[in-house]
mmCIF file of the N, C-alpha and C atoms, coordinates in Angstrom:
data_MODEL
# 
_entry.id   MODEL 
# 
loop_
_atom_site.group_PDB 
_atom_site.id 
_atom_site.type_symbol 
_atom_site.label_atom_id 
_atom_site.label_alt_id 
_atom_site.label_comp_id 
_atom_site.label_asym_id 
_atom_site.label_entity_id 
_atom_site.label_seq_id 
_atom_site.pdbx_PDB_ins_code 
_atom_site.Cartn_x 
_atom_site.Cartn_y 
_atom_site.Cartn_z 
_atom_site.occupancy 
_atom_site.B_iso_or_equiv 
_atom_site.pdbx_formal_charge 
_atom_site.auth_seq_id 
_atom_site.auth_comp_id 
_atom_site.auth_asym_id 
_atom_site.auth_atom_id 
_atom_site.pdbx_PDB_model_num 
ATOM 1   N N  . MET A 1 1  ? 8.208   9.971   30.748  1.00 0.00 ? 1  MET A N  1 
ATOM 2   C CA . MET A 1 1  ? 9.092   9.720   29.783  1.00 0.00 ? 1  MET A CA 1 
ATOM 3   C C  . MET A 1 1  ? 8.544   9.034   28.563  1.00 0.00 ? 1  MET A C  1 
ATOM 4   N N  . ALA A 1 2  ? 7.588   8.136   28.734  1.00 0.00 ? 2  ALA A N  1 
ATOM 5   C CA . ALA A 1 2  ? 7.189   7.342   27.625  1.00 0.00 ? 2  ALA A CA 1 
ATOM 6   C C  . ALA A 1 2  ? 6.430   8.276   26.554  1.00 0.00 ? 2  ALA A C  1 
ATOM 7   N N  . LYS A 1 3  ? 5.763   9.312   27.113  1.00 0.00 ? 3  LYS A N  1 
ATOM 8   C CA . LYS A 1 3  ? 5.041   10.289  26.219  1.00 0.00 ? 3  LYS A CA 1 
ATOM 9   C C  . LYS A 1 3  ? 6.073   11.097  25.349  1.00 0.00 ? 3  LYS A C  1 
ATOM 10  N N  . GLN A 1 4  ? 7.141   11.368  25.918  1.00 0.00 ? 4  GLN A N  1 
ATOM 11  C CA . GLN A 1 4  ? 8.147   12.104  25.249  1.00 0.00 ? 4  GLN A CA 1 
ATOM 12  C C  . GLN A 1 4  ? 8.838   11.235  24.247  1.00 0.00 ? 4  GLN A C  1 
ATOM 13  N N  . ALA A 1 5  ? 8.983   9.977   24.492  1.00 0.00 ? 5  ALA A N  1 
ATOM 14  C CA . ALA A 1 5  ? 9.583   9.081   23.470  1.00 0.00 ? 5  ALA A CA 1 
ATOM 15  C C  . ALA A 1 5  ? 8.731   8.952   22.339  1.00 0.00 ? 5  ALA A C  1 
ATOM 16  N N  . LYS A 1 6  ? 7.367   8.827   22.513  1.00 0.00 ? 6  LYS A N  1 
ATOM 17  C CA . LYS A 1 6  ? 6.541   8.529   21.503  1.00 0.00 ? 6  LYS A CA 1 
ATOM 18  C C  . LYS A 1 6  ? 6.409   9.797   20.559  1.00 0.00 ? 6  LYS A C  1 
ATOM 19  N N  . THR A 1 7  ? 6.393   11.010  21.173  1.00 0.00 ? 7  THR A N  1 
ATOM 20  C CA . THR A 1 7  ? 6.344   12.277  20.468  1.00 0.00 ? 7  THR A CA 1 
ATOM 21  C C  . THR A 1 7  ? 7.619   12.384  19.629  1.00 0.00 ? 7  THR A C  1 
ATOM 22  N N  . ALA A 1 8  ? 8.757   12.029  20.247  1.00 0.00 ? 8  ALA A N  1 
ATOM 23  C CA . ALA A 1 8  ? 10.015  12.187  19.544  1.00 0.00 ? 8  ALA A CA 1 
ATOM 24  C C  . ALA A 1 8  ? 10.072  11.267  18.322  1.00 0.00 ? 8  ALA A C  1 
ATOM 25  N N  . ILE A 1 9  ? 9.508   10.113  18.359  1.00 0.00 ? 9  ILE A N  1 
ATOM 26  C CA . ILE A 1 9  ? 9.425   9.196   17.241  1.00 0.00 ? 9  ILE A CA 1 
ATOM 27  C C  . ILE A 1 9  ? 8.502   9.805   16.023  1.00 0.00 ? 9  ILE A C  1 
ATOM 28  N N  . LYS A 1 10 ? 7.458   10.368  16.507  1.00 0.00 ? 10 LYS A N  1 
ATOM 29  C CA . LYS A 1 10 ? 6.456   10.935  15.488  1.00 0.00 ? 10 LYS A CA 1 
ATOM 30  C C  . LYS A 1 10 ? 7.118   12.121  14.731  1.00 0.00 ? 10 LYS A C  1 
ATOM 31  N N  . THR A 1 11 ? 7.835   12.929  15.393  1.00 0.00 ? 11 THR A N  1 
ATOM 32  C CA . THR A 1 11 ? 8.484   14.162  14.739  1.00 0.00 ? 11 THR A CA 1 
ATOM 33  C C  . THR A 1 11 ? 9.734   13.967  14.274  1.00 0.00 ? 11 THR A C  1 
ATOM 34  N N  . LYS A 1 12 ? 10.305  12.784  14.462  1.00 0.00 ? 12 LYS A N  1 
ATOM 35  C CA . LYS A 1 12 ? 11.724  12.500  14.131  1.00 0.00 ? 12 LYS A CA 1 
ATOM 36  C C  . LYS A 1 12 ? 12.049  12.608  12.498  1.00 0.00 ? 12 LYS A C  1 
ATOM 37  N N  . ASP A 1 13 ? 11.145  11.892  11.853  1.00 0.00 ? 13 ASP A N  1 
ATOM 38  C CA . ASP A 1 13 ? 11.341  11.815  10.470  1.00 0.00 ? 13 ASP A CA 1 
ATOM 39  C C  . ASP A 1 13 ? 10.064  12.179  9.649   1.00 0.00 ? 13 ASP A C  1 
ATOM 40  N N  . GLN A 1 14 ? 9.691   13.427  9.662   1.00 0.00 ? 14 GLN A N  1 
ATOM 41  C CA . GLN A 1 14 ? 8.464   13.906  9.006   1.00 0.00 ? 14 GLN A CA 1 
ATOM 42  C C  . GLN A 1 14 ? 8.486   13.597  7.467   1.00 0.00 ? 14 GLN A C  1 
ATOM 43  N N  . LYS A 1 15 ? 9.605   13.804  6.965   1.00 0.00 ? 15 LYS A N  1 
ATOM 44  C CA . LYS A 1 15 ? 9.784   13.723  5.533   1.00 0.00 ? 15 LYS A CA 1 
ATOM 45  C C  . LYS A 1 15 ? 9.458   12.341  5.071   1.00 0.00 ? 15 LYS A C  1 
ATOM 46  N N  . ALA A 1 16 ? 9.987   11.333  5.725   1.00 0.00 ? 16 ALA A N  1 
ATOM 47  C CA . ALA A 1 16 ? 9.771   9.912   5.427   1.00 0.00 ? 16 ALA A CA 1 
ATOM 48  C C  . ALA A 1 16 ? 8.215   9.633   5.525   1.00 0.00 ? 16 ALA A C  1 
ATOM 49  N N  . ALA A 1 17 ? 7.726   10.146  6.649   1.00 0.00 ? 17 ALA A N  1 
ATOM 50  C CA . ALA A 1 17 ? 6.226   9.906   6.914   1.00 0.00 ? 17 ALA A CA 1 
ATOM 51  C C  . ALA A 1 17 ? 5.375   10.485  5.778   1.00 0.00 ? 17 ALA A C  1 
ATOM 52  N N  . ALA A 1 18 ? 5.698   11.654  5.375   1.00 0.00 ? 18 ALA A N  1 
ATOM 53  C CA . ALA A 1 18 ? 4.942   12.264  4.302   1.00 0.00 ? 18 ALA A CA 1 
ATOM 54  C C  . ALA A 1 18 ? 5.113   11.438  3.026   1.00 0.00 ? 18 ALA A C  1 
ATOM 55  N N  . GLU A 1 19 ? 6.294   10.991  2.749   1.00 0.00 ? 19 GLU A N  1 
ATOM 56  C CA . GLU A 1 19 ? 6.494   10.223  1.568   1.00 0.00 ? 19 GLU A CA 1 
ATOM 57  C C  . GLU A 1 19 ? 5.719   8.787   1.518   1.00 0.00 ? 19 GLU A C  1 
ATOM 58  N N  . ALA A 1 20 ? 5.576   8.244   2.877   1.00 0.00 ? 20 ALA A N  1 
ATOM 59  C CA . ALA A 1 20 ? 4.882   6.973   2.943   1.00 0.00 ? 20 ALA A CA 1 
ATOM 60  C C  . ALA A 1 20 ? 3.527   7.103   2.553   1.00 0.00 ? 20 ALA A C  1 
ATOM 61  N N  . LYS A 1 21 ? 2.838   8.253   2.729   1.00 0.00 ? 21 LYS A N  1 
ATOM 62  C CA . LYS A 1 21 ? 1.423   8.477   2.409   1.00 0.00 ? 21 LYS A CA 1 
ATOM 63  C C  . LYS A 1 21 ? 1.186   8.409   0.894   1.00 0.00 ? 21 LYS A C  1 
ATOM 64  N N  . ASN A 1 22 ? 2.154   8.435   0.008   1.00 0.00 ? 22 ASN A N  1 
ATOM 65  C CA . ASN A 1 22 ? 1.986   8.380   -1.379  1.00 0.00 ? 22 ASN A CA 1 
ATOM 66  C C  . ASN A 1 22 ? 1.938   6.951   -1.968  1.00 0.00 ? 22 ASN A C  1 
ATOM 67  N N  . TRP A 1 23 ? 1.986   5.830   -1.005  1.00 0.00 ? 23 TRP A N  1 
ATOM 68  C CA . TRP A 1 23 ? 1.979   4.449   -1.369  1.00 0.00 ? 23 TRP A CA 1 
ATOM 69  C C  . TRP A 1 23 ? 0.652   3.925   -0.973  1.00 0.00 ? 23 TRP A C  1 
ATOM 70  N N  . THR A 1 24 ? 0.269   2.969   -1.729  1.00 0.00 ? 24 THR A N  1 
ATOM 71  C CA . THR A 1 24 ? -1.064  2.373   -1.452  1.00 0.00 ? 24 THR A CA 1 
ATOM 72  C C  . THR A 1 24 ? -0.932  0.802   -1.613  1.00 0.00 ? 24 THR A C  1 
ATOM 73  N N  . LYS A 1 25 ? -1.693  0.113   -0.756  1.00 0.00 ? 25 LYS A N  1 
ATOM 74  C CA . LYS A 1 25 ? -1.743  -1.339  -0.979  1.00 0.00 ? 25 LYS A CA 1 
ATOM 75  C C  . LYS A 1 25 ? -2.916  -1.633  -1.855  1.00 0.00 ? 25 LYS A C  1 
ATOM 76  N N  . VAL A 1 26 ? -2.756  -2.306  -2.916  1.00 0.00 ? 26 VAL A N  1 
ATOM 77  C CA . VAL A 1 26 ? -3.806  -2.650  -3.871  1.00 0.00 ? 26 VAL A CA 1 
ATOM 78  C C  . VAL A 1 26 ? -4.118  -4.150  -3.852  1.00 0.00 ? 26 VAL A C  1 
ATOM 79  N N  . ILE A 1 27 ? -5.356  -4.570  -3.682  1.00 0.00 ? 27 ILE A N  1 
ATOM 80  C CA . ILE A 1 27 ? -5.657  -5.976  -3.644  1.00 0.00 ? 27 ILE A CA 1 
ATOM 81  C C  . ILE A 1 27 ? -6.587  -6.198  -4.802  1.00 0.00 ? 27 ILE A C  1 
ATOM 82  N N  . ARG A 1 28 ? -6.260  -7.218  -5.706  1.00 0.00 ? 28 ARG A N  1 
ATOM 83  C CA . ARG A 1 28 ? -7.009  -7.337  -6.887  1.00 0.00 ? 28 ARG A CA 1 
ATOM 84  C C  . ARG A 1 28 ? -7.402  -8.840  -6.980  1.00 0.00 ? 28 ARG A C  1 
ATOM 85  N N  . ALA A 1 29 ? -8.775  -9.147  -7.232  1.00 0.00 ? 29 ALA A N  1 
ATOM 86  C CA . ALA A 1 29 ? -9.210  -10.503 -7.305  1.00 0.00 ? 29 ALA A CA 1 
ATOM 87  C C  . ALA A 1 29 ? -8.888  -10.997 -8.791  1.00 0.00 ? 29 ALA A C  1 
ATOM 88  N N  . VAL A 1 30 ? -8.335  -12.197 -8.826  1.00 0.00 ? 30 VAL A N  1 
ATOM 89  C CA . VAL A 1 30 ? -7.986  -12.668 -10.171 1.00 0.00 ? 30 VAL A CA 1 
ATOM 90  C C  . VAL A 1 30 ? -8.524  -14.046 -10.228 1.00 0.00 ? 30 VAL A C  1 
ATOM 91  N N  . ARG A 1 31 ? -9.248  -14.397 -11.218 1.00 0.00 ? 31 ARG A N  1 
ATOM 92  C CA . ARG A 1 31 ? -10.032 -15.596 -11.407 1.00 0.00 ? 31 ARG A CA 1 
ATOM 93  C C  . ARG A 1 31 ? -9.047  -16.610 -12.118 1.00 0.00 ? 31 ARG A C  1 
ATOM 94  N N  . SER A 1 32 ? -8.934  -17.901 -11.632 1.00 0.00 ? 32 SER A N  1 
ATOM 95  C CA . SER A 1 32 ? -8.031  -18.949 -12.221 1.00 0.00 ? 32 SER A CA 1 
ATOM 96  C C  . SER A 1 32 ? -8.871  -19.507 -13.379 1.00 0.00 ? 32 SER A C  1 
ATOM 97  N N  . PRO A 1 33 ? -8.206  -19.516 -14.561 1.00 0.00 ? 33 PRO A N  1 
ATOM 98  C CA . PRO A 1 33 ? -8.765  -20.125 -15.726 1.00 0.00 ? 33 PRO A CA 1 
ATOM 99  C C  . PRO A 1 33 ? -9.029  -21.723 -15.541 1.00 0.00 ? 33 PRO A C  1 
ATOM 100 N N  . LYS A 1 34 ? -8.119  -22.336 -14.810 1.00 0.00 ? 34 LYS A N  1 
ATOM 101 C CA . LYS A 1 34 ? -8.124  -23.641 -14.601 1.00 0.00 ? 34 LYS A CA 1 
ATOM 102 C C  . LYS A 1 34 ? -9.342  -24.275 -13.761 1.00 0.00 ? 34 LYS A C  1 
ATOM 103 N N  . THR A 1 35 ? -9.503  -23.638 -12.525 1.00 0.00 ? 35 THR A N  1 
ATOM 104 C CA . THR A 1 35 ? -10.427 -24.080 -11.643 1.00 0.00 ? 35 THR A CA 1 
ATOM 105 C C  . THR A 1 35 ? -11.589 -23.143 -11.452 1.00 0.00 ? 35 THR A C  1 
ATOM 106 N N  . GLY A 1 36 ? -11.482 -21.928 -11.864 1.00 0.00 ? 36 GLY A N  1 
ATOM 107 C CA . GLY A 1 36 ? -12.529 -21.002 -11.685 1.00 0.00 ? 36 GLY A CA 1 
ATOM 108 C C  . GLY A 1 36 ? -12.554 -20.239 -10.280 1.00 0.00 ? 36 GLY A C  1 
ATOM 109 N N  . ALA A 1 37 ? -11.598 -20.693 -9.422  1.00 0.00 ? 37 ALA A N  1 
ATOM 110 C CA . ALA A 1 37 ? -11.607 -20.093 -8.038  1.00 0.00 ? 37 ALA A CA 1 
ATOM 111 C C  . ALA A 1 37 ? -10.847 -18.760 -8.196  1.00 0.00 ? 37 ALA A C  1 
ATOM 112 N N  . TYR A 1 38 ? -11.223 -17.876 -7.232  1.00 0.00 ? 38 TYR A N  1 
ATOM 113 C CA . TYR A 1 38 ? -10.538 -16.542 -7.206  1.00 0.00 ? 38 TYR A CA 1 
ATOM 114 C C  . TYR A 1 38 ? -9.399  -16.554 -6.287  1.00 0.00 ? 38 TYR A C  1 
ATOM 115 N N  . THR A 1 39 ? -8.287  -15.873 -6.704  1.00 0.00 ? 39 THR A N  1 
ATOM 116 C CA . THR A 1 39 ? -7.098  -15.737 -5.795  1.00 0.00 ? 39 THR A CA 1 
ATOM 117 C C  . THR A 1 39 ? -6.918  -14.176 -5.778  1.00 0.00 ? 39 THR A C  1 
ATOM 118 N N  . PHE A 1 40 ? -6.170  -13.745 -4.760  1.00 0.00 ? 40 PHE A N  1 
ATOM 119 C CA . PHE A 1 40 ? -5.973  -12.238 -4.620  1.00 0.00 ? 40 PHE A CA 1 
ATOM 120 C C  . PHE A 1 40 ? -4.523  -12.024 -4.867  1.00 0.00 ? 40 PHE A C  1 
ATOM 121 N N  . LYS A 1 41 ? -4.220  -10.957 -5.603  1.00 0.00 ? 41 LYS A N  1 
ATOM 122 C CA . LYS A 1 41 ? -2.927  -10.400 -5.971  1.00 0.00 ? 41 LYS A CA 1 
ATOM 123 C C  . LYS A 1 41 ? -2.773  -9.111  -5.203  1.00 0.00 ? 41 LYS A C  1 
ATOM 124 N N  . GLU A 1 42 ? -1.768  -9.051  -4.299  1.00 0.00 ? 42 GLU A N  1 
ATOM 125 C CA . GLU A 1 42 ? -1.572  -7.881  -3.574  1.00 0.00 ? 42 GLU A CA 1 
ATOM 126 C C  . GLU A 1 42 ? -0.337  -7.155  -3.877  1.00 0.00 ? 42 GLU A C  1 
ATOM 127 N N  . THR A 1 43 ? -0.282  -5.883  -4.182  1.00 0.00 ? 43 THR A N  1 
ATOM 128 C CA . THR A 1 43 ? 0.983   -5.203  -4.428  1.00 0.00 ? 43 THR A CA 1 
ATOM 129 C C  . THR A 1 43 ? 0.889   -3.825  -3.701  1.00 0.00 ? 43 THR A C  1 
ATOM 130 N N  . ILE A 1 44 ? 2.026   -3.309  -3.549  1.00 0.00 ? 44 ILE A N  1 
ATOM 131 C CA . ILE A 1 44 ? 2.038   -1.858  -2.918  1.00 0.00 ? 44 ILE A CA 1 
ATOM 132 C C  . ILE A 1 44 ? 2.632   -1.087  -4.029  1.00 0.00 ? 44 ILE A C  1 
ATOM 133 N N  . LEU A 1 45 ? 1.850   -0.029  -4.368  1.00 0.00 ? 45 LEU A N  1 
ATOM 134 C CA . LEU A 1 45 ? 2.106   0.728   -5.558  1.00 0.00 ? 45 LEU A CA 1 
ATOM 135 C C  . LEU A 1 45 ? 2.162   2.323   -5.210  1.00 0.00 ? 45 LEU A C  1 
ATOM 136 N N  . HIS A 1 46 ? 2.704   3.133   -5.978  1.00 0.00 ? 46 HIS A N  1 
ATOM 137 C CA . HIS A 1 46 ? 2.716   4.518   -5.782  1.00 0.00 ? 46 HIS A CA 1 
ATOM 138 C C  . HIS A 1 46 ? 1.239   4.934   -6.187  1.00 0.00 ? 46 HIS A C  1 
ATOM 139 N N  . LYS A 1 47 ? 0.602   5.906   -5.597  1.00 0.00 ? 47 LYS A N  1 
ATOM 140 C CA . LYS A 1 47 ? -0.708  6.274   -5.775  1.00 0.00 ? 47 LYS A CA 1 
ATOM 141 C C  . LYS A 1 47 ? -0.985  6.755   -7.200  1.00 0.00 ? 47 LYS A C  1 
ATOM 142 N N  . ASP A 1 48 ? 0.069   7.160   -7.961  1.00 0.00 ? 48 ASP A N  1 
ATOM 143 C CA . ASP A 1 48 ? -0.211  7.598   -9.366  1.00 0.00 ? 48 ASP A CA 1 
ATOM 144 C C  . ASP A 1 48 ? -0.363  6.366   -10.262 1.00 0.00 ? 48 ASP A C  1 
ATOM 145 N N  . LYS A 1 49 ? 0.102   5.173   -9.908  1.00 0.00 ? 49 LYS A N  1 
ATOM 146 C CA . LYS A 1 49 ? -0.030  4.046   -10.686 1.00 0.00 ? 49 LYS A CA 1 
ATOM 147 C C  . LYS A 1 49 ? -1.173  3.013   -10.396 1.00 0.00 ? 49 LYS A C  1 
ATOM 148 N N  . VAL A 1 50 ? -2.016  3.416   -9.547  1.00 0.00 ? 50 VAL A N  1 
ATOM 149 C CA . VAL A 1 50 ? -3.095  2.463   -9.071  1.00 0.00 ? 50 VAL A CA 1 
ATOM 150 C C  . VAL A 1 50 ? -4.066  2.193   -10.186 1.00 0.00 ? 50 VAL A C  1 
ATOM 151 N N  . LYS A 1 51 ? -4.552  3.200   -10.885 1.00 0.00 ? 51 LYS A N  1 
ATOM 152 C CA . LYS A 1 51 ? -5.504  3.057   -12.039 1.00 0.00 ? 51 LYS A CA 1 
ATOM 153 C C  . LYS A 1 51 ? -4.929  2.124   -13.137 1.00 0.00 ? 51 LYS A C  1 
ATOM 154 N N  . GLN A 1 52 ? -3.605  2.438   -13.367 1.00 0.00 ? 52 GLN A N  1 
ATOM 155 C CA . GLN A 1 52 ? -3.099  1.654   -14.504 1.00 0.00 ? 52 GLN A CA 1 
ATOM 156 C C  . GLN A 1 52 ? -2.988  0.225   -14.070 1.00 0.00 ? 52 GLN A C  1 
ATOM 157 N N  . PHE A 1 53 ? -2.704  -0.128  -12.780 1.00 0.00 ? 53 PHE A N  1 
ATOM 158 C CA . PHE A 1 53 ? -2.568  -1.435  -12.310 1.00 0.00 ? 53 PHE A CA 1 
ATOM 159 C C  . PHE A 1 53 ? -3.939  -2.138  -12.484 1.00 0.00 ? 53 PHE A C  1 
ATOM 160 N N  . LEU A 1 54 ? -4.952  -1.454  -12.051 1.00 0.00 ? 54 LEU A N  1 
ATOM 161 C CA . LEU A 1 54 ? -6.343  -2.122  -11.993 1.00 0.00 ? 54 LEU A CA 1 
ATOM 162 C C  . LEU A 1 54 ? -6.921  -2.228  -13.349 1.00 0.00 ? 54 LEU A C  1 
ATOM 163 N N  . SER A 1 55 ? -6.491  -1.532  -14.349 1.00 0.00 ? 55 SER A N  1 
ATOM 164 C CA . SER A 1 55 ? -6.916  -1.576  -15.753 1.00 0.00 ? 55 SER A CA 1 
ATOM 165 C C  . SER A 1 55 ? -6.381  -2.764  -16.557 1.00 0.00 ? 55 SER A C  1 
ATOM 166 N N  . GLN A 1 56 ? -5.329  -3.324  -15.991 1.00 0.00 ? 56 GLN A N  1 
ATOM 167 C CA . GLN A 1 56 ? -4.602  -4.332  -16.746 1.00 0.00 ? 56 GLN A CA 1 
ATOM 168 C C  . GLN A 1 56 ? -5.372  -5.618  -16.541 1.00 0.00 ? 56 GLN A C  1 
ATOM 169 N N  . LYS A 1 57 ? -5.279  -6.523  -17.575 1.00 0.00 ? 57 LYS A N  1 
ATOM 170 C CA . LYS A 1 57 ? -6.001  -7.777  -17.562 1.00 0.00 ? 57 LYS A CA 1 
ATOM 171 C C  . LYS A 1 57 ? -5.022  -8.860  -17.403 1.00 0.00 ? 57 LYS A C  1 
# 
């Protein structure tokens, strides 16, 4: 039964699973002007907007 349940979950919503592949988690290192230490800015973006996000200062 467990194998059937896992298969049912996988095939249940294929449209949503296909749409989820279009999103990317982007992590960018940002240097603090005050201390000079690096912090990380994490966002989840659509794959078409990744280059635009990384090119921003």
